[in-house]
LONUTOR-477420 format. One line per field, with one value per residue (C-alpha): x, y, z. Coordinates in steps of 0.5 Angstrom, whole numbers, plus 500, padded with zeros to 3 digits. Layout:
N
east [X, ...]
north [Y, ...]
up [Z, ...]
This chain:
1050
east [530, 523, 523, 528, 528, 532, 534, 536, 538, 537, 541, 542, 539, 533, 529, 534, 534, 526, 526, 532, 528, 522, 526, 531, 525, 521, 527, 530, 523, 521, 522, 517, 513, 513, 507, 510, 509, 502, 503, 508, 505, 509, 506, 508, 505, 504, 501, 508, 512, 507, 509, 516, 517, 513, 517, 523, 522, 520, 526, 530, 527, 527, 535, 536, 533, 536, 542, 544, 552, 549, 544, 545, 542, 546, 552, 548, 543, 549, 552, 545, 542, 548, 544, 548, 547, 543, 538, 537, 535, 531, 527, 526, 523, 518, 516, 516, 511, 507, 507, 505, 499, 497, 498, 492, 496, 502, 500, 504, 499, 499, 497, 490, 488, 490, 486, 480, 481, 480, 474, 471, 472, 468, 462, 457, 461, 462, 455, 457, 452, 454, 454, 458, 464, 470, 471, 478, 476, 474, 473, 466, 463, 465, 463, 456, 456, 457, 451, 447, 449, 448, 441, 439, 440, 433, 430, 435, 436, 441, 445, 444, 446, 453, 454, 453, 458, 463, 461, 462, 469, 471, 470, 473, 479, 479, 477, 472, 465, 463, 463, 463, 470, 472, 467, 470, 477, 475, 472, 478, 480, 475, 479, 485, 487, 487, 481, 475, 475, 477, 471, 466, 468, 468, 464, 457, 457, 453, 457, 463, 460, 459, 466, 468, 463, 466, 473, 471, 468, 474, 478, 473, 474, 482, 481, 477, 482, 488, 483, 483, 490, 491, 486, 489, 496, 493, 490, 496, 500, 495, 494, 501, 500, 504, 502, 504, 510, 513, 515, 521, 520, 516, 511, 513, 514, 511, 506, 503, 503, 498, 494, 493, 491, 486, 483, 482, 488, 492, 498, 505, 508, 515, 522, 522, 515, 518, 524, 520, 516, 521, 524, 522, 528, 529, 522, 523, 523, 529, 529, 524, 525, 527, 520, 517, 523, 521, 514, 515, 520, 515, 509, 514, 513, 505, 506, 511, 506, 501, 507, 508, 501, 500, 506, 504, 496, 499, 503, 499, 493, 497, 496, 488, 488, 492, 489, 482, 484, 487, 481, 476, 480, 477, 472, 466, 470, 471, 464, 461, 466, 461, 455, 460, 462, 454, 453, 459, 456, 449, 452, 456, 450, 446, 451, 453, 460, 465, 471, 478, 480, 474, 477, 483, 478, 473, 478, 482, 476, 475, 482, 482, 476, 478, 484, 489, 487, 480, 481, 486, 480, 475, 480, 481, 488, 494, 500, 506, 511, 510, 515, 513, 516, 517, 515, 517, 511, 506, 501, 499, 492, 495, 501, 495, 492, 498, 501, 496, 497, 505, 505, 501, 506, 512, 509, 508, 515, 521, 525, 525, 518, 517, 522, 520, 524, 524, 528, 527, 531, 526, 519, 516, 509, 507, 502, 498, 499, 506, 509, 517, 517, 513, 520, 524, 522, 515, 516, 521, 516, 510, 513, 518, 525, 528, 524, 527, 534, 535, 540, 543, 545, 551, 553, 550, 550, 546, 551, 558, 563, 563, 556, 556, 561, 558, 551, 554, 558, 553, 547, 551, 553, 546, 543, 548, 547, 539, 539, 543, 539, 532, 535, 537, 530, 526, 531, 528, 521, 521, 524, 519, 513, 511, 513, 512, 517, 515, 514, 521, 524, 520, 523, 530, 535, 530, 534, 540, 536, 533, 539, 544, 546, 546, 553, 554, 560, 560, 560, 561, 568, 572, 574, 568, 568, 562, 561, 557, 556, 553, 551, 548, 543, 539, 532, 528, 529, 537, 536, 542, 538, 538, 546, 546, 542, 546, 553, 550, 547, 554, 558, 554, 548, 541, 535, 532, 538, 536, 531, 529, 527, 523, 520, 513, 508, 509, 517, 515, 511, 516, 521, 517, 515, 523, 524, 518, 521, 527, 524, 522, 529, 531, 525, 529, 526, 520, 518, 515, 511, 505, 505, 506, 503, 496, 490, 486, 491, 492, 489, 486, 482, 480, 477, 473, 471, 469, 465, 461, 459, 457, 452, 449, 449, 450, 451, 457, 461, 468, 467, 466, 472, 476, 473, 474, 481, 483, 480, 484, 478, 477, 474, 467, 466, 459, 458, 455, 448, 452, 456, 450, 446, 452, 452, 445, 446, 451, 447, 443, 449, 453, 460, 463, 459, 460, 467, 468, 463, 468, 474, 472, 468, 475, 480, 483, 486, 491, 494, 500, 503, 497, 495, 497, 493, 487, 488, 488, 481, 478, 480, 477, 470, 470, 471, 466, 461, 462, 461, 456, 450, 453, 450, 454, 453, 454, 461, 463, 461, 466, 471, 471, 472, 477, 478, 482, 487, 489, 496, 498, 501, 507, 510, 518, 523, 530, 528, 524, 527, 523, 520, 518, 516, 521, 515, 513, 521, 521, 524, 527, 534, 537, 544, 544, 539, 538, 535, 533, 534, 529, 525, 524, 525, 520, 512, 508, 505, 497, 498, 492, 495, 491, 493, 491, 491, 497, 499, 492, 491, 484, 480, 474, 478, 481, 475, 475, 480, 484, 483, 485, 489, 492, 500, 503, 509, 503, 501, 508, 505, 498, 495, 497, 505, 507, 504, 507, 514, 512, 510, 516, 521, 517, 517, 524, 525, 520, 524, 531, 528, 526, 533, 536, 531, 533, 540, 540, 536, 543, 547, 553, 552, 548, 547, 544, 542, 541, 537, 541, 539, 542, 548, 546, 550, 549, 551, 554, 555, 547, 545, 539, 533, 533, 531, 532, 535, 539, 542, 544, 547, 551, 553, 557, 561, 562, 569, 571, 567, 570, 567, 568, 569, 561, 561, 558, 559, 560, 563, 564, 567, 570, 570, 564, 563, 564, 561, 564, 559, 556, 551, 545, 539, 533, 529, 522, 518, 511, 509, 501, 501, 493, 488, 483, 475, 469, 462, 458, 451, 450, 447, 443, 436, 432, 425, 421, 423, 420, 413, 416, 420, 418, 416, 420, 427, 430, 437, 441, 446, 451, 449, 449, 456, 458, 455, 458, 465, 464, 461, 467, 472, 470, 468, 473, 469, 462, 458, 461, 459, 452, 451, 452, 448, 442, 444, 443, 436, 434, 437, 433, 438, 436, 430, 428, 429, 436, 438, 436, 440, 446, 446, 446, 452, 456, 454, 456, 463, 465, 464, 471, 477, 481, 476, 476, 483, 483, 478, 483, 489, 494, 500, 497, 490, 489, 483, 482, 489, 493, 499, 504, 510, 514, 513, 506, 501, 497, 495, 493, 487, 486, 480, 484, 491, 493, 501, 504, 512, 514, 507, 502, 495, 491, 484, 479, 472, 467, 459, 458, 457, 462, 469, 473, 481, 482, 480, 486, 491, 489, 491, 497, 499, 497, 502, 508, 507, 507, 514, 517, 515, 520, 515, 517, 511, 505, 498, 493, 485, 479, 473, 466, 461, 455, 457, 461, 468, 475, 480, 487, 492, 498]
north [573, 571, 564, 559, 552, 547, 541, 536, 529, 523, 523, 530, 532, 535, 534, 537, 543, 543, 543, 548, 553, 552, 553, 558, 563, 562, 563, 569, 573, 571, 578, 581, 575, 570, 566, 566, 558, 560, 563, 558, 552, 546, 541, 534, 529, 523, 523, 519, 525, 530, 526, 525, 533, 535, 530, 532, 540, 538, 534, 539, 545, 540, 539, 547, 547, 541, 539, 545, 543, 537, 540, 539, 546, 550, 552, 554, 558, 562, 564, 566, 569, 572, 571, 568, 560, 562, 566, 561, 556, 561, 563, 555, 554, 559, 557, 549, 551, 555, 550, 544, 549, 551, 545, 545, 552, 548, 547, 541, 538, 533, 537, 534, 536, 543, 543, 540, 546, 551, 547, 547, 555, 556, 551, 557, 560, 553, 551, 545, 541, 543, 536, 533, 528, 527, 520, 517, 511, 511, 504, 503, 509, 507, 500, 502, 507, 501, 497, 503, 504, 497, 497, 503, 498, 496, 503, 506, 503, 507, 506, 498, 499, 502, 497, 491, 494, 495, 487, 485, 489, 486, 479, 480, 482, 475, 479, 477, 477, 480, 488, 490, 489, 492, 498, 499, 499, 504, 508, 510, 514, 519, 520, 522, 530, 531, 527, 531, 537, 532, 528, 534, 537, 530, 529, 527, 519, 520, 525, 521, 515, 520, 522, 515, 513, 519, 517, 509, 512, 515, 509, 505, 509, 509, 501, 501, 505, 501, 495, 498, 499, 491, 489, 493, 490, 483, 484, 486, 480, 475, 478, 477, 469, 470, 469, 474, 469, 470, 477, 479, 476, 470, 468, 474, 479, 484, 480, 477, 484, 486, 480, 482, 489, 486, 482, 489, 488, 495, 491, 495, 495, 493, 494, 491, 494, 501, 500, 498, 504, 508, 503, 499, 494, 488, 486, 479, 473, 468, 462, 464, 462, 467, 468, 469, 474, 478, 478, 481, 486, 488, 489, 492, 500, 499, 496, 501, 507, 502, 501, 508, 510, 504, 507, 514, 512, 507, 513, 518, 515, 511, 517, 517, 509, 508, 514, 511, 504, 506, 510, 505, 500, 505, 510, 506, 505, 513, 514, 510, 515, 520, 516, 513, 520, 522, 516, 517, 524, 522, 517, 522, 526, 521, 519, 526, 525, 528, 524, 527, 528, 532, 537, 540, 541, 545, 549, 551, 554, 557, 560, 562, 567, 570, 573, 571, 576, 574, 566, 568, 572, 566, 561, 565, 564, 568, 564, 568, 563, 556, 550, 545, 538, 533, 538, 534, 530, 536, 536, 541, 543, 543, 548, 552, 552, 554, 560, 565, 564, 564, 570, 573, 571, 573, 580, 582, 579, 582, 576, 569, 567, 560, 554, 549, 542, 537, 533, 532, 525, 522, 524, 517, 518, 521, 516, 519, 526, 528, 533, 534, 540, 544, 544, 544, 550, 552, 555, 560, 562, 562, 566, 570, 569, 575, 573, 566, 562, 555, 552, 545, 540, 537, 532, 525, 524, 517, 512, 510, 513, 507, 507, 514, 514, 508, 511, 518, 514, 509, 514, 519, 514, 511, 518, 520, 514, 514, 522, 521, 515, 519, 525, 521, 518, 525, 527, 522, 522, 530, 529, 523, 528, 524, 530, 537, 542, 544, 538, 536, 542, 540, 533, 534, 533, 532, 527, 531, 537, 533, 530, 536, 536, 529, 528, 528, 528, 523, 526, 520, 517, 512, 505, 503, 505, 501, 495, 495, 488, 487, 480, 476, 471, 466, 466, 467, 461, 462, 469, 469, 473, 468, 467, 475, 475, 469, 473, 479, 476, 472, 478, 481, 485, 484, 482, 489, 492, 488, 492, 488, 493, 491, 495, 491, 487, 481, 481, 482, 476, 472, 474, 473, 466, 464, 467, 463, 457, 458, 460, 453, 451, 457, 460, 465, 471, 474, 478, 485, 487, 490, 487, 480, 477, 477, 475, 472, 467, 464, 457, 457, 463, 461, 455, 459, 464, 457, 455, 461, 461, 454, 456, 461, 456, 449, 447, 451, 446, 450, 452, 444, 442, 448, 445, 438, 439, 443, 437, 432, 429, 427, 433, 430, 428, 429, 432, 428, 430, 433, 438, 440, 441, 445, 449, 451, 453, 458, 461, 465, 468, 474, 473, 474, 468, 464, 465, 463, 457, 455, 456, 452, 446, 445, 446, 451, 455, 449, 451, 454, 457, 460, 464, 470, 470, 467, 473, 478, 475, 475, 483, 484, 480, 484, 491, 489, 487, 494, 499, 495, 490, 484, 479, 474, 475, 483, 481, 476, 481, 486, 480, 480, 487, 489, 484, 479, 483, 486, 485, 481, 486, 484, 488, 491, 488, 486, 479, 482, 483, 488, 487, 493, 496, 502, 507, 505, 506, 513, 516, 509, 507, 501, 498, 493, 494, 488, 490, 486, 491, 487, 493, 496, 504, 504, 505, 498, 496, 497, 502, 507, 514, 520, 524, 530, 530, 535, 532, 532, 532, 531, 536, 532, 526, 531, 533, 527, 532, 529, 522, 515, 510, 504, 505, 502, 503, 504, 511, 514, 514, 517, 524, 523, 522, 528, 524, 518, 521, 525, 518, 515, 520, 521, 514, 513, 519, 515, 509, 511, 515, 509, 506, 512, 512, 505, 506, 511, 507, 504, 506, 501, 495, 495, 489, 489, 483, 483, 478, 475, 471, 464, 464, 465, 461, 466, 472, 470, 477, 478, 478, 483, 485, 492, 498, 495, 498, 492, 493, 500, 499, 493, 496, 502, 497, 490, 492, 490, 484, 477, 470, 467, 459, 458, 461, 467, 473, 480, 487, 489, 496, 496, 490, 487, 490, 485, 488, 488, 484, 478, 477, 475, 478, 474, 480, 480, 476, 473, 467, 465, 457, 457, 462, 462, 463, 463, 461, 467, 467, 474, 479, 485, 485, 489, 492, 488, 482, 483, 481, 474, 473, 470, 476, 473, 474, 468, 468, 465, 459, 464, 469, 464, 462, 469, 470, 463, 465, 471, 467, 462, 468, 471, 465, 461, 455, 451, 455, 462, 460, 457, 464, 468, 464, 465, 473, 472, 469, 475, 480, 477, 474, 467, 464, 458, 452, 455, 457, 449, 446, 451, 449, 442, 442, 446, 441, 435, 438, 440, 432, 432, 432, 435, 441, 442, 443, 448, 452, 451, 454, 457, 461, 465, 465, 469, 470, 472, 476, 478, 474, 479, 476, 479, 473, 473, 478, 482, 478, 471, 471, 464, 463, 461, 460, 457, 458, 454, 454, 452, 449, 452, 449, 453, 451, 454, 454, 451, 451, 449, 441, 442, 440, 443, 442, 450, 449, 444, 448, 454, 451, 448, 456, 458, 452, 454, 461, 459, 455, 461, 464, 459, 454, 447, 443, 445, 442, 444, 442, 444, 444, 442, 444, 443, 435, 434, 432, 435, 434, 434, 437, 434]
up [502, 505, 503, 503, 499, 503, 498, 503, 500, 504, 510, 510, 516, 514, 520, 524, 520, 521, 528, 529, 525, 529, 536, 533, 531, 538, 542, 538, 538, 545, 548, 543, 541, 547, 543, 536, 536, 535, 529, 526, 522, 520, 515, 514, 509, 515, 522, 524, 521, 525, 531, 530, 529, 535, 539, 536, 537, 545, 546, 543, 547, 554, 552, 552, 559, 563, 559, 555, 554, 551, 546, 539, 538, 543, 539, 533, 537, 541, 534, 531, 536, 540, 546, 553, 554, 561, 557, 552, 557, 561, 554, 553, 559, 558, 551, 554, 559, 554, 549, 554, 557, 550, 546, 541, 538, 537, 530, 526, 522, 516, 509, 509, 516, 515, 509, 513, 518, 513, 510, 517, 517, 510, 511, 510, 504, 501, 502, 505, 510, 517, 520, 514, 515, 512, 509, 508, 505, 498, 496, 500, 497, 490, 491, 494, 488, 483, 486, 485, 478, 476, 479, 475, 468, 468, 468, 463, 456, 454, 460, 459, 452, 455, 460, 456, 451, 456, 458, 452, 451, 457, 455, 448, 452, 456, 462, 468, 466, 472, 471, 478, 479, 473, 474, 481, 478, 473, 478, 482, 477, 479, 485, 482, 483, 475, 473, 476, 472, 466, 468, 469, 462, 458, 452, 453, 451, 445, 442, 444, 440, 434, 434, 434, 428, 424, 425, 423, 417, 415, 416, 413, 407, 407, 408, 401, 398, 400, 398, 391, 390, 392, 388, 382, 383, 384, 377, 374, 377, 375, 368, 367, 368, 375, 382, 388, 390, 384, 386, 391, 398, 395, 401, 405, 400, 396, 392, 398, 402, 395, 396, 404, 402, 397, 402, 406, 411, 412, 414, 415, 408, 410, 408, 402, 399, 401, 397, 391, 392, 389, 383, 378, 379, 382, 383, 381, 386, 386, 382, 377, 370, 364, 362, 369, 370, 364, 366, 372, 369, 364, 370, 375, 372, 373, 380, 383, 383, 387, 392, 392, 393, 398, 403, 402, 404, 410, 413, 412, 416, 421, 426, 425, 425, 431, 435, 433, 435, 442, 444, 442, 447, 453, 450, 453, 460, 459, 458, 464, 469, 468, 471, 476, 478, 479, 483, 488, 489, 490, 495, 499, 499, 502, 507, 509, 508, 503, 500, 502, 495, 494, 499, 495, 489, 493, 496, 490, 487, 493, 494, 487, 489, 495, 498, 504, 509, 508, 509, 515, 519, 518, 520, 527, 526, 523, 521, 520, 518, 514, 514, 509, 509, 504, 499, 493, 494, 494, 488, 484, 487, 494, 492, 489, 495, 499, 495, 497, 504, 503, 499, 504, 510, 506, 504, 512, 514, 515, 515, 513, 514, 509, 509, 504, 505, 500, 495, 488, 488, 493, 489, 488, 489, 482, 482, 487, 485, 487, 483, 484, 478, 483, 488, 482, 479, 481, 488, 485, 479, 484, 490, 486, 484, 488, 494, 494, 496, 495, 499, 498, 504, 502, 508, 509, 516, 516, 512, 512, 507, 502, 502, 500, 495, 492, 491, 489, 483, 481, 481, 477, 472, 471, 470, 465, 461, 462, 460, 454, 452, 453, 449, 443, 443, 444, 438, 434, 435, 434, 427, 426, 427, 433, 439, 439, 439, 446, 449, 446, 450, 456, 457, 454, 460, 465, 469, 469, 472, 477, 479, 479, 486, 488, 490, 498, 502, 508, 515, 519, 520, 524, 524, 520, 513, 511, 506, 499, 495, 488, 486, 481, 482, 477, 479, 485, 489, 488, 491, 496, 501, 507, 506, 507, 513, 516, 515, 518, 524, 525, 525, 531, 527, 530, 526, 527, 524, 517, 512, 505, 500, 494, 488, 488, 493, 489, 490, 497, 497, 494, 499, 505, 502, 502, 509, 512, 509, 512, 519, 519, 521, 524, 529, 532, 528, 526, 519, 519, 513, 511, 504, 504, 510, 507, 512, 507, 504, 511, 510, 517, 515, 509, 512, 517, 511, 508, 514, 514, 507, 508, 513, 508, 502, 504, 496, 495, 493, 493, 500, 501, 498, 502, 508, 507, 505, 511, 515, 511, 508, 501, 497, 496, 503, 505, 511, 517, 520, 526, 521, 518, 524, 526, 520, 521, 528, 526, 520, 525, 529, 529, 525, 532, 535, 529, 529, 536, 535, 529, 533, 539, 535, 530, 536, 531, 538, 537, 531, 534, 527, 525, 531, 529, 523, 527, 531, 525, 523, 530, 530, 523, 525, 532, 528, 523, 528, 532, 527, 522, 522, 525, 519, 516, 509, 510, 513, 508, 503, 507, 507, 499, 498, 503, 509, 505, 503, 509, 512, 518, 523, 527, 532, 531, 536, 536, 533, 527, 520, 516, 509, 506, 499, 497, 497, 504, 506, 506, 512, 514, 516, 517, 519, 513, 507, 502, 495, 489, 483, 479, 476, 469, 468, 463, 464, 465, 458, 459, 465, 464, 462, 461, 455, 451, 443, 442, 435, 432, 424, 425, 429, 430, 433, 438, 441, 445, 449, 455, 455, 458, 454, 455, 455, 449, 444, 439, 443, 440, 433, 435, 436, 444, 442, 447, 453, 451, 451, 457, 461, 458, 461, 468, 469, 468, 473, 478, 477, 478, 484, 487, 486, 490, 496, 497, 496, 501, 507, 508, 514, 514, 509, 502, 498, 491, 488, 480, 476, 470, 464, 463, 458, 451, 446, 441, 446, 452, 455, 454, 461, 462, 460, 457, 461, 468, 474, 475, 468, 469, 475, 473, 466, 470, 475, 471, 470, 477, 477, 481, 482, 488, 490, 489, 482, 484, 480, 485, 486, 493, 496, 503, 508, 512, 519, 525, 531, 538, 541, 538, 543, 540, 544, 544, 545, 548, 543, 546, 543, 544, 544, 543, 542, 547, 545, 549, 547, 550, 550, 553, 548, 548, 551, 546, 549, 545, 548, 554, 551, 550, 556, 563, 567, 573, 569, 572, 573, 567, 569, 567, 572, 577, 576, 576, 583, 586, 583, 588, 594, 593, 593, 599, 603, 608, 609, 608, 613, 610, 603, 606, 609, 603, 599, 603, 603, 595, 596, 601, 596, 590, 586, 586, 588, 593, 588, 586, 593, 595, 589, 591, 598, 596, 591, 597, 602, 597, 595, 602, 604, 600, 604, 598, 598, 606, 605, 600, 605, 611, 614, 609, 609, 603, 599, 593, 590, 582, 583, 577, 575, 571, 567, 561, 558, 557, 553, 559, 565, 568, 573, 577, 581, 587, 589, 596, 598, 604, 604, 597, 595, 591, 589, 584, 583, 577, 578, 573, 573, 567, 565, 559, 559, 554, 553, 554, 561, 562, 558, 562, 569, 565, 564, 571, 574, 569, 571, 579, 577, 574, 581, 584, 587, 587, 589, 585, 584, 579, 579, 575, 580, 576, 582, 578, 576, 582, 579, 581, 575, 577, 572, 571]
């Protein structure tokens, strides 16, 4: 076999096997191919995974050299290569040297980088500009394209018509009238892999309008037929001296339905009317007089055919009417996609960039027309062996681009040249193009059944036995139940004509097939068996996560051992709020999450942004209210003249300078609990100013579009609990995993689904082709029925895969929390919403449920683990108690400025201050300082007036006994030397530190006239550090030379 498919369940050691395959091949073939590593391409899906694989390979090669007896690979290599241990070590040494001296040919790449490398090789053939750049972020390009589209409205009447109709549609649906955000959201669809070709081949706007109009005409004709039936029925009822309520069902019965039909409403016939459509018996309502009953029975034979005709008309037109209704919800959006796509292309061309999603599409067209040897030759690199990791996340286009390269390698190899590693059960990225069906059957089909072999890794090396066994049992039972439920629904749909035979065959047993080999055998053994607890909770505020964390810490786990997983960012936000509230009473831990600690939601950052907005628009009452609230004033408080002057002053500054001024003026550096958020905003400001035009208005636009939604970054250490969405937890493992099971297994209503019309009775309506629809139950009875059930099945796979990924992150202890309903008096056993993973889990295990002393319902397996050492490491957290800022007046001097400046270029006070710092650091007494001032004058650094002023300052200051002492004899003097400590970030550098015995004096020079609180805090920090160094008599001073004051810091 020339290709091996490695089906690696979670914790099965796939990284070990991938790295081993690389090491095995380069060592086995070293005698004939000493540089085989150059011909091996390993592909992963993230930069992190790339670095991990490189490190793992180099680490294992190094172990074979330095500690062969301890190498995990040595035993297998001895068996598989039949080489001696000494020879394996010798070859490993040569290979290590070669790789390190030829590192660029050690090819382990992300799939995107590999495709970009191919693209670079074919710039000429593809007609691409030589100087193009790959753009990873699509949001900016899309935003600029949307702006350009809206700017075209005054000059394009047809575009204006469509845009206005789209806006009216948004307003009628209760959405925001600002269509920019709606168009941006819609525009993201063009970057999805399957949609580009659809948009290119989409029906032109006017033709689409004609299709809609034609279908509307047909439905209007159907309504007229129905109305005629209704009017005829009402006439019969009225002529008989009756009213609609005299018929069976009274106010909600068949007579009232006829009345609604007569008014033009196509209503669902309902159970009663359907029953009466086939019989003349039982048409009268209860409680009628004998005469009225006789009249009803007399007209029943005339009404029954009308009921039958209406039911038939309604049922036969249902598919057309519902399809048209769903298409009308999104057809304007769909039509605008063509314009957005055109604008995006124009924007990319004008900026000389290519969007990352575009590369796969371009390559797929190129690969289709060329053979693999030509591609290899142009790339200047001939890969003989391929290893692809996380293959379940590969998209159809990516696989299509890979196939000819793999086929070429296999055709020229005598042994196994392709290793594909993946796990269908861990495919959770379908929303961004990942297609697990390729791994399930596509690889074997493309590479040939006779050329491939599938190997299943059965052992779990990650988790303790109780965790493995629980996961085996619960996943098996959930799959069996869900698969049966889905099959029944598919069977019913097919009988009702809502699902084609081909789609039914494709979708039946999908879950069962995907999880055919899910069961694992635990590899770990010992005294610890593991622990699993499944528990109910009533609502978010009662989510027992805090109790769970406290228990784990008390039993010897560290905070870093704990991972909390959630299905959505909203759930993470709720739990983060819970933990932050708990942190107020227990400040011994930090929280790390990429999804909950949003920079823009911090009150201090909202205040800074509000002040910036006010500087640009002083009449912004919302920002005025935000500012007043932060300053604990009444919302309507009028700004003072000084505040208005401040806003006017910062309005012309760069965002970075404005930030500094705002922080200083309002002393925001003293908000200790907000320092991290303040720092995050500052980093955004600096990054923006270094890469864009440093303008406040432009920064505020960037903030609204991107910056406000960014997450706070917290470094991982011993005291950090990590919160993560399950999607971002792939590859993670922790000793303790906490999982709220609160998500649905069915698609969300109104999710956008692209569907093909496979059940069309009306050929004209089917001409819309593959079309975006809002997913809802009505879709099942449309011409897009196949896609409705396909989405239902694959969404179920997605969500159970999420459950599987989450459960398998746990190494030792696993906690599941399942939301419950309040007890219902009618059905006390009903605790779940339908179709949730919580319900599916609980139904499998509730027979063993217990109730504790607090009334908590739970099921547990195994026993909680107590660690041998319960010492709580405090770790090396570094907490900033302030955020120092500076009001720098330095700026880039542009050439044109010299025409407006004094040609003498007199040194600024700042430059003089810097020079005097240097002089004081080098001098030992007053005379020495005077000499150095003269040298500065002679060198042209200062003028005569400044020399005189500086000498007067020095003479005045050295009349102080205190200053004389500072420049006298000391055991040790340190000028601007760094102080390094594990308790601070970076270093601290006081101007002058004087040491004599246990006494230490620290002095900072200041040449400005302004006294700032930060000056004092700076000295206090220095004094604290000197105290930590063991000095007992510590003095601190701030020396304001220009105003002749010395401030002692106590």
